[in-house]
N, C-alpha and C positions, 0 to 999 in steps of 0.2 A: 260419790265415791264409791268406787268398787269394794267390794270384801274380797274378790280372788287373791288379790296381792297378800293384804295382811293374814289370809288365811293360809297360802303358802308358806308365809316367813314362818308362821307358828307352827306348820307341820315340819318344817325343816329342822324348828330348834328342837321340837319334841322329839323327832328321831334323833338328832344328837345326844340328847339327856339319855336317851333310852338305850343307844346302842355304844355310846363313848364314855359319856359321864358318869353315869350309875354304874354300869359295872366296874369302872376303875375305881368309885368311891368304896363301893362293896369290897373290892379287893383289898386297899389299902387299910379298911375297916379289920379285914378278916387277919392281913399279914402287917403290921404296923411297924415292923423292926427297921432298924435303917440298912441291914441288910436286902431287904427286899426294894430298896427304893429306887435302885436301877432298872429291875425288872417291871415296876409300876409303869415307870417312864416309858419304856421298851413298849409294853403293852398298850400304854395310851396313845402312842404312834400307831401302833400296827392297828388298832380300832379305829383310829382316825382316818386311815390309807383305807380300809376295807368300806365305811360306810357312807361318806361325807360326799354332797356335792362341791364341786371347787371353791365356791366363794368361803364356805363356812369351812372345808378344809385349810384353806391358807390362813384364814384368821386364828384358827386353833393351832396350826402348826408355829406360826410366829409368836404366840403366847408361850408354848412349848420352849422355843430358842431362848425369848427372855427370861424364863424361869427354871431352866435345865440345870439347876443344881445337882441332880443326882446323876447326869450325865459326865461329869467332873472325872477326871481319870480316878481321884483318890476314892471316889464313891463306887465305881467301878470295880476298883482292888477288892474294897471291902465285901462287895457282893460275891466277887469270884472267889474270895476265901472259904465263904459260907456255903458254896454251892457243894451238890452232892457229886459231881463230876470230878474224880481225881485228875483227869489231864487239865482241867480250866484251872483247880486249886493250884498243881504245880505251876501253871503259868504265873499266876498272881504269886506266889512265893519266891518265884527267882526274880520277877520284877521288883519286889518288895528287899529282898535282898542286894540285888543291884543298885537301889536306892540307897539302903543304907551304907554300902561299901563308897557311894559318891557321895554321901555327906560326910563320912570319916575322913577321906582323902580330901576333901576341900576344906574342912574343918583343921585338918594338919597342914595343910597348904597356906592358909591364913594366918595360923597361930605362929608358923615361922616366918611370915611377911612381914607380920605387924602384931604388935603387943594388944592392941584391942580387941575384945570378943565380939564375935557377930550377933550376941543374944539380944543387942540393940536395937537390929534391924525387924523389922514388921515384914511379912511375908503377905503379899496382896493375892486375895481371891480373883481369880478370871474365870468367867463361864466359859466352858470349850464351844467351838461350833459343834453342832449335834449332826452327825451322820444319820439322816431321816430315812436312809435307804439301807440299815443295818439289817444283818441277816439274823444275828443273835444280839441280846442286851450289852454284852461287853465289847458290842464294836461301836457303841452310839459314840465314843469318842476315841482317839488315838492315846493308848496308856503307855506307849513311849515318850508323849510329852510331859508325862509325869516327870516332875523333878523336883527336888528338896525346895 
């Protein structure tokens, strides 16, 4: 039995831990608020793209897609509302206002067409398809798909 292959696999895992996992873990421990979740996900994807061989990169990105809750448009809006750049905050505020108007209009339409209230329905949470080639964190998913 050759020791070259297990040693190479171990080197790849250590490289992943040192360049992707540990820096992301420390970043999350340092900034653990929900407003940083989308940024952490974006940074994880960027570190993954810059440092891994193709096999480990694909496995890691598949795991990110399956667990990409912070790429949901609502999470992106939360992060955008907290950022220091006024232009990004204004984009988020405009989207939140548009969603509120949409909610008010749809509630008024439902009340006029039916006497039952919508409060009995449960909104399902769907994971978005993550844009792995995003240039900035708020492009991880399309915030225009965010609806009531």
